[in-house]
C-alpha positions in Angstrom: -112.5 -39.3 23.0 -110.5 -42.5 24.0 -108.0 -42.3 26.3 -104.4 -42.8 25.1 -100.6 -43.1 26.1 -97.9 -40.6 25.5 -94.8 -42.4 25.4 -91.1 -41.5 24.9 -88.0 -43.7 25.0 -85.1 -41.8 26.8 -82.1 -44.4 27.1 -81.3 -48.2 27.1 -79.2 -50.4 29.4 -77.5 -53.7 28.4 -77.4 -56.8 30.4 -74.1 -56.8 32.4 -73.7 -60.4 31.7 -73.4 -59.9 28.1 -70.1 -59.7 26.4 -70.0 -57.1 23.6 -66.8 -55.7 22.6 -66.4 -56.0 18.8 -68.6 -53.4 17.4 -69.9 -49.9 18.8 -73.6 -50.0 19.7 -75.6 -47.8 17.5 -79.7 -49.0 18.7 -82.9 -47.9 18.1 -86.3 -48.7 19.1 -88.6 -50.8 17.2 -92.6 -50.8 18.4 -95.0 -53.4 17.5 -98.8 -52.8 18.3 -100.9 -55.7 18.2 -104.6 -56.1 18.3 -106.5 -59.0 19.9 -108.5 -61.1 17.2 -111.0 -63.9 17.9 -110.7 -67.0 15.9 -111.5 -70.6 16.0 -108.5 -71.9 18.4 -109.3 -68.7 20.4 -107.9 -65.1 21.0 -104.8 -64.2 19.3 -102.7 -61.1 18.7 -102.0 -59.9 15.3 -100.1 -56.8 14.0 -102.3 -54.7 11.7 -100.3 -51.4 11.6 -96.8 -51.0 10.4 -93.7 -50.9 12.6 -93.0 -47.8 14.2 -89.3 -46.6 14.7 -89.6 -43.6 17.1 -86.2 -41.8 17.5 -84.6 -41.3 21.2 -86.1 -38.3 23.3 -89.3 -38.2 21.3 -92.9 -39.1 22.0 -95.6 -40.8 20.2 -99.3 -41.5 21.0 -101.2 -44.9 21.6 -104.7 -45.4 22.3 -105.7 -47.7 25.1 -107.8 -50.4 24.1 -108.9 -53.9 25.6 -106.6 -56.5 23.8 -103.8 -54.4 22.7 -100.4 -55.3 23.2 -97.4 -53.1 22.8 -93.9 -55.1 22.0 -90.9 -52.8 22.0 -87.6 -54.1 21.0 -84.4 -52.3 21.2 -82.2 -53.1 18.2 -78.3 -52.7 16.9 -77.8 -51.3 13.2 -74.3 -52.4 13.0 -74.3 -56.0 14.6 -76.1 -59.4 13.6 -78.6 -61.1 15.9 -76.5 -63.6 17.9 -78.9 -64.3 20.5 -81.6 -62.9 22.7 -81.2 -61.0 25.8 -82.5 -59.1 28.7 -81.8 -55.5 29.5 -83.4 -52.3 30.7 -85.5 -49.7 28.6 -86.3 -46.4 30.6 -89.6 -45.3 29.4 -91.6 -42.2 30.5 -95.4 -42.4 29.6 -98.4 -40.6 30.4 -102.1 -41.2 30.5 -104.8 -38.7 28.9 -108.3 -38.9 29.6 -109.3 -35.3 28.9 -109.4 -33.6 25.1 -106.6 -31.0 26.1 -103.1 -32.0 26.8 -102.7 -29.8 29.5 -103.6 -30.6 33.2 -105.1 -34.3 31.8 -101.9 -36.1 32.4 -100.6 -38.4 34.9 -97.4 -40.4 35.5 -96.9 -43.8 33.9 -97.8 -45.8 36.9 -101.5 -45.0 35.6 -100.8 -46.5 32.1 -102.6 -49.9 32.5 -103.0 -51.8 28.8 -106.0 -53.5 30.1 -107.8 -50.3 31.2 -111.2 -49.7 29.3 -112.3 -46.3 28.2 -114.9 -44.5 30.3 -118.4 -45.0 29.2 -119.4 -41.7 28.6 -116.2 -41.3 26.5 -116.7 -44.6 24.1 -118.6 -43.0 21.6 -116.4 -40.2 20.9 -113.9 -40.5 17.7 -110.5 -41.5 18.5 -107.4 -39.4 18.0 -105.7 -39.5 14.3 -102.4 -39.8 13.6 -101.3 -36.5 13.3 -103.0 -35.4 16.5 -101.7 -32.0 17.4 -100.1 -31.2 14.0 -99.8 -27.5 13.1 -98.9 -25.9 9.7 -96.4 -23.5 10.4 -96.7 -20.1 8.8 -94.1 -19.3 6.1 -91.8 -17.1 7.1 -89.9 -14.4 4.7 -86.5 -13.1 6.2 -85.7 -9.9 4.6 -83.0 -7.7 6.4 -83.4 -9.7 9.6 -86.8 -9.1 9.5 -89.3 -12.0 9.8 -92.2 -11.3 7.7 -95.3 -13.4 7.8 -98.9 -13.2 6.3 -101.0 -11.2 9.2 -104.7 -10.4 9.4 -105.1 -6.9 10.4 -108.4 -6.4 12.8 -108.2 -2.9 12.2 -107.5 -0.1 9.8 -103.2 -0.5 9.1 -100.9 1.7 7.2 -97.9 0.2 5.3 -94.8 1.5 7.2 -92.8 1.7 3.9 -95.0 3.7 1.1 -97.2 5.0 4.1 -100.3 3.5 2.4 -103.3 2.0 3.3 -103.2 -2.1 3.6 -106.2 -3.3 1.8 -107.7 -6.6 2.0 -110.1 -9.0 3.6 -107.8 -11.8 4.9 -104.2 -11.7 5.6 -103.9 -8.5 4.0 -100.0 -7.8 4.4 -96.8 -9.2 6.1 -95.9 -8.3 9.7 -92.6 -8.7 11.2 -92.5 -11.0 14.4 -89.5 -9.4 16.0 -90.4 -5.5 15.7 -94.0 -5.6 14.2 -93.2 -3.4 11.2 -96.6 -3.8 9.1 -96.1 -3.4 5.1 -97.8 -4.4 1.9 -97.1 -7.9 0.4 -95.7 -5.8 -2.9 -93.3 -3.7 -0.4 -91.4 -6.6 0.9 -88.8 -6.1 -1.7 -88.7 -2.1 -0.9 -87.7 -2.5 2.8 -84.1 -1.2 3.1 -84.1 -0.9 7.4 -82.5 -3.5 9.5 -84.9 -5.5 11.9 -84.4 -3.9 15.1 -85.1 -7.3 16.9 -83.1 -10.5 17.2 -84.1 -12.3 14.0 -80.9 -14.5 12.3 -79.2 -13.2 9.2 -80.7 -13.5 6.1 -78.6 -13.6 2.7 -79.6 -10.7 1.5 -78.7 -9.0 4.8 -75.3 -10.5 4.5 -75.1 -8.9 0.8 -75.8 -5.3 1.7 -74.6 -5.0 5.2 -71.2 -3.8 4.5 -72.2 -2.3 1.1 -75.0 0.4 2.3 -75.5 1.6 5.7 -77.9 4.4 7.1 -77.5 5.5 10.8 -79.8 8.6 11.4 -81.9 8.1 14.9 -85.2 9.9 15.1 -85.5 12.7 17.4 -89.0 11.6 19.1 -91.2 13.8 21.4 -94.6 13.1 23.1 -97.2 14.5 21.2 -101.0 15.2 21.5 -102.9 14.5 18.2 -106.2 16.4 17.6 -107.2 14.3 15.0 -107.1 10.4 14.2 -103.4 9.2 13.6 -101.8 6.3 12.8 -98.2 4.8 14.1 -96.0 4.8 10.9 -93.9 1.5 12.2 -96.7 -0.8 13.0 -99.6 0.9 11.3 -102.3 1.0 13.8 -104.5 3.8 15.2 -102.7 5.9 17.8 -105.1 5.4 20.7 -105.9 7.8 23.5 -107.3 11.5 24.4 -103.8 13.2 25.0 -100.1 12.1 24.7 -101.2 9.5 22.3 -97.8 8.7 20.8 -94.4 10.2 19.7 -93.7 12.3 17.0 -90.4 13.0 15.6 -89.0 16.7 15.5 -86.9 16.1 12.2 -89.3 14.2 9.9 -92.6 14.4 11.6 -92.9 10.4 12.4 -95.7 9.2 14.3 -95.3 6.2 16.5 -96.6 4.6 19.5 -94.4 4.6 22.8 -94.2 1.1 22.7 -92.8 1.0 19.1 -90.2 3.7 19.9 -87.4 1.3 20.6 -88.3 -0.9 17.5 -88.0 2.1 15.0 -85.0 1.8 12.7 -82.8 4.8 12.3 -83.9 5.9 9.0 -85.1 9.7 9.6 -85.7 11.7 6.7 -85.3 8.6 4.6 -88.3 7.7 1.9 -87.8 3.9 2.0 -89.8 3.5 -1.0 -88.0 6.0 -3.3 -84.4 4.4 -1.9 -85.2 1.1 -2.5 -85.9 2.2 -6.2 -82.9 4.1 -6.4 -80.8 1.3 -5.1 -82.6 -1.0 -7.7 -80.6 1.0 -10.3 -77.5 1.3 -8.5 -77.5 -2.4 -8.0 -78.0 -2.8 -11.9 -74.4 -3.8 -12.4 -73.6 -7.6 -13.0 -70.5 -7.4 -11.0 -72.6 -6.2 -7.8 -75.4 -8.5 -8.2 -73.1 -11.5 -8.4 -71.0 -10.2 -5.1 -67.8 -10.1 -7.7 -65.4 -7.7 -7.3 -65.4 -4.9 -9.8 -64.0 -1.2 -10.8 -64.8 1.8 -12.7 -66.2 -0.3 -15.2 -69.7 -0.5 -13.4 -70.2 3.3 -13.6 -70.0 3.0 -17.4 -72.6 0.5 -16.8 -74.9 2.7 -14.6 -74.2 5.7 -17.0 -75.8 3.5 -19.6 -78.9 3.0 -17.4 -79.1 6.8 -16.7 -78.9 7.6 -20.4 -81.2 5.4 -21.5 -83.6 6.3 -19.1 -83.2 9.9 -20.1 -83.5 9.1 -23.9 -86.6 6.8 -23.6 -88.2 7.8 -20.3 -88.2 4.2 -18.9 -86.1 1.4 -17.5 -84.1 -0.3 -19.7 -84.6 -3.9 -17.6 -87.8 -4.9 -16.0 -89.2 -7.5 -13.8 -92.5 -8.0 -11.5 -90.5 -8.3 -8.4 -86.6 -7.7 -7.3 -85.7 -11.5 -8.3 -87.2 -10.9 -11.7 -85.5 -7.8 -12.3 -81.9 -8.9 -11.3 -82.5 -11.9 -13.6 -83.4 -9.5 -16.6 -80.1 -7.4 -15.7 -77.9 -10.6 -15.7 -79.7 -11.9 -19.1 -82.0 -9.7 -21.3 -80.8 -7.1 -23.8 -82.6 -4.2 -23.5 -85.2 -2.9 -26.3 -84.6 -0.1 -28.7 -87.3 1.5 -30.7 -86.9 2.2 -34.4 -87.1 6.2 -33.9 -84.2 6.2 -31.9 -81.4 8.1 -33.4 -78.5 5.7 -34.5 -75.6 7.2 -32.7 -77.8 7.0 -29.2 -78.4 3.4 -30.3 -75.0 2.3 -30.7 -73.6 4.1 -27.5 -75.9 2.4 -25.5 -75.0 -0.8 -26.9 -71.6 -0.3 -26.1 -72.2 0.7 -22.5 -74.3 -2.4 -22.2 -71.6 -4.7 -23.0 -71.6 -7.6 -20.4 -67.6 -8.1 -20.4 -66.4 -5.2 -18.5 -63.0 -5.0 -20.3 -64.9 -4.2 -23.5 -67.4 -1.9 -22.3 -67.2 1.7 -24.0 -65.1 4.1 -21.2 -62.9 1.2 -20.5 -61.8 0.4 -23.7 -61.9 3.4 -25.8 -62.3 7.2 -25.4 -66.1 7.7 -25.0 -65.8 11.3 -25.6 -64.9 10.6 -29.2 -67.8 8.8 -30.0 -70.6 10.3 -32.6 -73.1 10.5 -30.1 -70.9 13.5 -28.4 -69.6 14.9 -31.9 -71.7 18.2 -31.3 -70.1 18.7 -27.8 -67.1 21.0 -27.1 -65.6 19.4 -24.2 -63.1 22.3 -23.6 -66.0 24.8 -23.4 -67.9 22.9 -21.1 -65.3 22.1 -18.7 -64.6 26.2 -18.6 -68.3 26.6 -18.1 -69.1 28.2 -21.2 -71.8 26.0 -22.9 -75.3 27.3 -22.6 -77.4 25.0 -20.8 -80.4 23.7 -23.1 -82.9 24.2 -20.0 -82.5 27.5 -17.7 -85.5 27.8 -15.0 -87.5 31.0 -14.5 -86.4 32.9 -11.4 -87.9 35.7 -9.8 -85.4 36.0 -7.0 -82.1 34.9 -6.1 -84.3 33.4 -3.0 -86.7 31.7 -5.4 -87.5 28.0 -4.7 -90.2 27.4 -6.4 -88.6 24.6 -8.7 -87.8 22.5 -5.6 -90.2 20.2 -4.0 -92.2 21.7 -1.3 -91.5 18.9 1.2 -87.7 18.9 0.8 -87.7 23.3 1.3 -89.8 22.6 4.4 -87.0 20.3 6.1 -84.9 21.8 8.6 -81.1 22.4 7.5 -78.7 20.0 9.0 -75.1 20.1 8.6 -73.5 17.2 9.2 -70.3 17.1 12.1 -67.7 14.3 11.9 -65.1 13.9 14.1 -62.5 16.3 13.9 -59.5 13.5 14.3 -61.2 11.8 11.4 -61.4 14.8 9.0 -57.4 15.7 10.1 -56.6 12.0 8.9 -57.9 12.8 5.1 -55.8 14.6 2.9 -57.4 18.1 2.4 -56.0 19.1 -0.7 -58.7 16.6 -2.3 -61.4 19.4 -1.3 -59.3 22.5 -2.0 -61.3 23.9 -4.9 -64.6 23.0 -3.6 -67.4 25.8 -4.0 -68.6 25.7 -0.5 -67.0 23.7 2.4 -68.9 23.6 6.1 -67.5 26.5 8.3 -67.3 24.3 11.3 -64.8 22.0 9.6 -62.2 24.8 9.1 -59.2 25.1 10.5 -59.3 27.4 13.6 
């Protein structure tokens, strides 16, 4: 590899004898690289490459060859050329012999333009114009996370859906700040804010004031008798004893080094929570960041009624962006077998103008869909439910999910001063009140 110069222009100084008061200087550098060419009249210098205009305080590389001349000119953008003048230009240059930039440089006093390359390096290929260029990895900023495609050299599990991350090359994403590993398909289901120092994203600013979870884990040192994986970075917990930490509440397993990077989402299933939030966010006013009132609740009621009648969501999309676009522009599909009254109430609940939506304009109880409902008897709890679960005893919990039953019951304890500041008459007829919150 031939030697080269790395040159950078720092500043310039005009000749004190040059009077220049009319206009403000806005100088820039022009670099002309001329090569020695043999002709009938002798050797002359010709410019073969286009003129370079390097910005101030930046560097560029120039190979050192016999006969090459570098002509540097400082110009001004605002003034017309009146006369040629002399001045001083501060230039920093380093002379490189080795292939690596580190340790192979010297100060500018070694930069001799007439210096020939070493004989053993004369046959090596020269540096190209993009020497040292590196392709930057694409970064996806979500909830302050900085996710980039990553190759996992060992078996890794997703920190969102807890499933194995499959693939041969760059199987998933990993956050540069907190090292959280996820599937590429799970990037839209991340609800935890990064515990690192990534910049705020647009999605973070939209959801920051709307939704917040702060439930810290209760980690304790634990020894695992079988191979276990960290549920944050997804890699194996190494060691024979005390390999990691285990949460006493939600049984989350993490490395010792990952403890400070785990978000406060104790007992929260991010995948299910993201799906639930997608339904809540299916209101146009919330999607567009507009102010809204109770009309959005009637839209949500329409989404819930549609899913209960048809068993599917009224809006679809391959990702979060397509789903939001479908909510804003598409109309739900209604099968032929759907009852006319059911179709009519859904159409009126999905009216995009909030003031014309059923429930805001008109009494929804008078709709034909509820023609067989006795609202007075319903409010007095005298209506027999259409489904009654089978119970063997008052303490029978067979109709509940075992995972939910196995969780330890916890009563939230709020600040007494905060509770006293709330009008307690609003909770007078509640069927249950936390005993710890009662007045002494």
